[in-house]
Every structure is written in structure tokens, then in C-alpha cells.
MARTI-920981 format. One line per 5 residues: number of its first residue (from 1); their letters; for each residue x, y, z of N, C-alpha, C, O. Coordinates in steps of 0.02 Angstrom, whole numbers, plus 32768, in hexadecimal, padded with zeros to 4 digits. Atoms other than C-alpha are relative to their C-alpha. Example, Ala and Ser with C-alpha at 12.3 -4.5 7.8 and 13.67 -1.06 7.14 Angstrom:
MARTI-920981
1) as) 802D,7FC5,8000,8267,7F1F,8186,802D,803C,8000,8061,803B,8021 | 7FD6,7FC5,7FFD,82AC,7FCB,8165,7FD9,8037,8025,7FF2,806E,802D
END
This chain:
MARTI-920981
1) mitck) 800A,8026,7FC3,EABF,8FFE,45EF,7FC7,801F,8028,7FC4,805C,8030 | 8039,7FEA,7FD8,EA22,900B,4657,8014,8006,804A,8038,7FDC,8063 | 7FEE,7FF6,7FBA,EA30,904F,4708,7FC8,7FE8,802E,7F90,7FDC,8018 | 8031,8015,7FCE,E9D7,901C,47A9,7FC5,8030,8002,7F8B,801B,8008 | 8035,7FCD,7FFE,E976,90BF,47A9,7FD1,7FF9,7FC5,7F94,7FFF,7FCC
6) qvsna) 802A,8009,803C,E939,90A2,46F7,7FD4,7FC2,8007,7F9A,7FC3,7FF1 | 8027,803D,7FF5,E901,8FF2,4725,7FC5,800E,802F,7F8C,7FFD,8021 | 8035,7FF1,7FCF,E8A1,902E,47BD,7FCC,802F,7FE4,7F90,8025,7FEF | 8030,7FD2,801E,E852,90BE,475E,7FD4,7FDD,7FCD,7F98,7FE7,7FCB | 8026,8024,8033,E81E,904D,46CF,7FCC,7FD3,8020,7F93,7FCF,800A
11) lsken) 802F,802F,7FDF,E7D0,8FCE,4745,7FC9,8025,8027,7F92,800A,802F | 8033,7FDC,7FDB,E775,9053,47A9,7FCE,8023,7FD2,7F94,802E,7FE5 | 802C,7FDB,802E,E72C,90AB,4710,7FDE,7FD4,7FCD,7FAB,7FE8,7FB0 | 801C,802B,8034,E709,9019,469D,7FF3,7FBB,801D,8013,7FA6,804D | 800D,8045,7FED,E6C0,8F6B,46AE,8033,7FD5,7FDA,8038,7FD8,7F9D
16) ykdmp) 7FCC,802A,801D,E74B,8EEE,4690,7FE6,7FD5,7FC7,8007,7FCE,7F94 | 801C,802D,8032,E6DA,8E7B,462D,7FF1,8024,7FBE,7FF3,8005,7F89 | 8012,7FDA,803C,E6A9,8F06,45B3,803C,801D,7FDB,8033,803B,7FA6 | 7FC4,7FE5,8020,E75C,8F38,458A,8013,7FD6,7FC3,8004,7F9B,7FC0 | 7FE7,8026,8039,E7A9,8F08,44E3,8032,7FCA,8017,8053,7FD2,804B
21) fvrrf) 7FD6,8038,7FEE,E80B,8E65,44E6,8048,8015,800E,8065,7FFF,8040 | 7FBA,7FEC,7FF8,E8B6,8EB7,44D1,800A,8025,8042,803B,801A,8066 | 7FFB,7FDA,7FC2,E897,8F2F,4561,7FFA,7FD2,803D,8021,7FD8,806D | 8007,8031,7FC9,E85A,8EA1,45D2,803F,7FD7,8007,8055,7FCA,803F | 7FC3,8029,7FFE,E8F3,8E3B,45A3,8039,8024,8024,8059,8008,8050
26) flrlh) 7FC9,7FDC,7FE1,E96E,8EC3,45D3,7FF2,8012,8049,8020,8013,8072 | 8011,7FF5,7FBA,E910,8EEC,4673,800D,7FC1,8029,802B,7FC4,805F | 7FF6,803F,7FDD,E911,8E36,46A6,804B,7FF0,8005,8061,7FD8,8039 | 7FB8,800C,7FFF,E9CA,8E27,4678,8021,802C,8035,804A,8013,805C | 7FE4,7FD3,7FCE,E9F5,8EBF,46E1,7FEF,7FE8,8046,801B,7FE5,8072
31) vslcl) 8016,8016,7FBD,E98F,8E81,4775,8023,7FC0,8014,8033,7FB6,804F | 7FDE,803F,7FF1,E9E0,8DD6,4769,8049,800A,8013,8064,7FE6,803D | 7FB8,7FF6,7FF6,EA91,8E1B,4768,8011,8034,8035,8048,8032,8052 | 7FF0,7FC8,7FD4,EA85,8EB6,47D7,7FFB,7FEC,8049,7FC8,7FD1,8060 | 7FFF,800E,7FB8,EAB5,8EA2,488D,7FD8,8033,8028,7FC0,8024,805E
36) fcgkf) 801F,7FCA,7FDB,EA67,8F47,48BF,7FB4,8001,7FFC,7F92,8009,802F | 8048,7FFA,8007,E9B8,8F44,4879,7FDE,7FBD,7FF0,7FA1,7FBA,7FEA | 801B,8040,8017,E9A2,8E8D,484B,7FC6,7FE6,8028,7F92,7FD5,800C | 8034,801E,7FD7,E93B,8E50,48DE,7FC0,802A,8000,7F89,800F,7FF7 | 803B,7FD5,7FFE,E8C7,8EE6,48EB,7FDA,8000,7FBE,7F9E,7FF4,7FBD
41) nkqvm) 8022,7FFC,8040,E8A2,8EF7,4832,7FE6,7FBC,7FE9,7FB4,7FB9,7FC4 | 801A,8043,8010,E88E,8E3B,4820,7FBD,7FF6,8023,7F8E,7FDA,8006 | 803F,8004,7FDC,E807,8E44,48A5,7FCA,802B,7FDF,7F90,8018,7FDD | 8030,7FD4,8024,E7B4,8ED5,4848,7FE6,7FDD,7FC2,7FAA,7FDD,7FB5 | 8014,8024,803D,E7B3,8E70,47A7,7FD2,7FC5,8011,7FA1,7FBA,7FEF
46) esqhm) 8029,8039,7FEC,E76D,8DD8,4800,7FBB,8017,8019,7F89,7FF7,800B | 803F,7FE5,7FE8,E6E7,8E41,4855,7FD4,8016,7FC6,7F98,8009,7FC6 | 8026,7FEC,803B,E6B2,8E8D,47AF,7FE5,7FC3,7FDB,7FAC,7FC3,7FC4 | 8016,803D,8022,E6AA,8DE0,4762,7FC7,7FDF,8027,7F95,7FC9,8009 | 8034,801E,7FD7,E644,8D9D,47F4,7FBF,8027,7FFA,7F89,8009,7FF4
51) cscyk) 803D,7FD7,8005,E5CA,8E2F,47EB,7FDF,7FF9,7FBC,7FA2,7FF6,7FB7 | 801D,8007,8043,E5B4,8E1E,472F,7FDF,7FBB,7FF8,7FAB,7FB6,7FD8 | 801F,8043,8002,E591,8D62,4742,7FBE,8001,8026,7F8C,7FE4,800F | 803E,7FFC,7FD9,E511,8D86,47C9,7FCB,8026,7FD8,7F91,8012,7FD6 | 802F,7FD7,8026,E4C1,8E0C,475C,7FE2,7FD8,7FC6,7FA7,7FDE,7FB7
56) ehedt) 8017,8029,8037,E4B6,8D93,46C9,7FCC,7FCC,8016,7F9D,7FBD,7FF1 | 802C,8036,7FE8,E45E,8D0F,4734,7FCD,8018,8032,7FAA,7FF0,8051 | 802D,7FE5,7FCD,E3F8,8D84,47A2,7FB8,7FEB,7FF6,7F96,7FD9,8027 | 8046,8013,800D,E352,8D5E,474D,7FF3,7FB7,8011,7FBE,7FA6,802B | 8009,8047,7FF1,E36C,8CA2,475E,8002,7FF4,804B,7FDE,7FC8,8064
61) lashr) 7FFA,8009,7FB8,E39D,8CB2,4814,7FC5,801D,8027,7FB8,8008,805F | 8036,7FDE,7FDD,E308,8D1F,4840,7FCA,7FD0,8019,7FAE,7FD9,804F | 8034,8030,7FED,E290,8C8C,4845,8015,7FD5,803B,7FEA,7FB7,805C | 7FE7,8029,7FC9,E2FE,8C33,48C6,800A,8026,8041,8018,8009,8075 | 7FF6,7FD7,7FC5,E30B,8CC4,493F,7FC4,7FF8,802F,7F8C,7FF1,8019
66) pkmde) 8039,8004,7FD0,E2A4,8CB9,49DF,7FD8,8040,7FFD,7FF4,8077,7FF4 | 802D,7FC7,8002,E20E,8D2D,49E2,7FF1,8017,8047,7FE6,7FEE,8074 | 800F,7FE4,7FBE,E1F1,8DA1,4A75,7FB5,800D,8005,7F96,8027,7FD6 | 8046,7FF5,7FF2,E144,8DA7,4AC0,7FF0,804B,7FFD,8019,8074,8013 | 8012,7FBA,8008,E0E8,8E4B,4A9B,7FFF,8025,8043,8013,805F,8046
71) lkkea) 8002,7FE0,7FBE,E0CD,8E6F,4B55,8046,800F,8019,8053,8044,8037 | 7FBB,7FF6,7FEC,E186,8E59,4B77,8021,8038,7FD8,8049,805F,7FF2 | 7FE6,7FCA,802A,E1B0,8ECA,4AE3,7FEA,8044,801B,8012,8073,8021 | 801C,7FC1,7FE7,E13F,8F51,4B28,8021,8013,8043,8032,804D,804D | 7FE0,7FF3,7FBF,E188,8F41,4BD8,8049,8016,7FF6,8060,8044,8018
76) lskli) 7FBB,7FEE,800E,E239,8F49,4B93,8004,8046,7FE3,8030,806D,7FF6 | 8002,7FBE,801E,E20E,8FE1,4B2B,7FF5,8036,8035,8015,806A,8034 | 800D,7FD1,7FCA,E1C7,903A,4BC4,803D,8008,802E,804D,8040,8043 | 7FC4,7FFE,7FD7,E261,900D,4C2A,8037,802A,7FDF,8058,8052,8000 | 7FCD,7FDA,8025,E2D4,9053,4BA4,7FEE,804B,8000,8019,8075,800B
81) qsqik) 8015,7FBA,8000,E26E,90F2,4B97,8009,8021,8044,801D,805B,8048 | 7FF8,7FE4,7FBD,E272,910A,4C54,804A,800D,8010,805A,803A,8035 | 7FB8,7FF8,7FF4,E331,90F6,4C53,801C,803B,7FD8,804C,805A,7FED | 7FE9,7FC9,802B,E345,9176,4BC7,7FF1,8044,8021,801A,8072,801C | 8015,7FC1,7FE2,E2E8,91FE,4C27,8027,800F,803D,801C,8042,805D
END
């Protein structure tokens, strides 16, 4: 039987999508049935899935992102540098 701590450790150290099917199955089963860690670990799994989907489509989305004017970039960079000091 898998414990809540093992589920949390596995999700924090490994990407859910890259895990073997059997491991993913038992993690999902535990998260679905467990009253203690279900909601948190379900959110972790969903966040990992969302991030991996974004990463897969990042190149396609890049052309649709708004571009920042070079002068504004420079001003923002100077502002950030002044806040760091």
C-alpha cells in the first residue's frame, strides 16, 4: 500500500507524465481514494500536466505573444536593476 508521504515525495521529485503507467495508475488511485492528501496531490498532478502541455506548445504560442517595445524593455530593466541595489 502506498502512503501519502510516498505520493507527495514521488510527485515532488518526478514528473507525473514521465512515470511508468503502473506507477501513475497507483498514484492516481491513491489520490482519488485518500481523504488526507487527495486534494493537494490532485492539484500537483494537474499543475504538472498543465505545465507540460504549455511546454509542448510553447513554440507555437510564442508567435501570438505581444511584443514589448525595446525602449520599454530598457526602462523596465533599469527599474529592476535600481530596485535590486
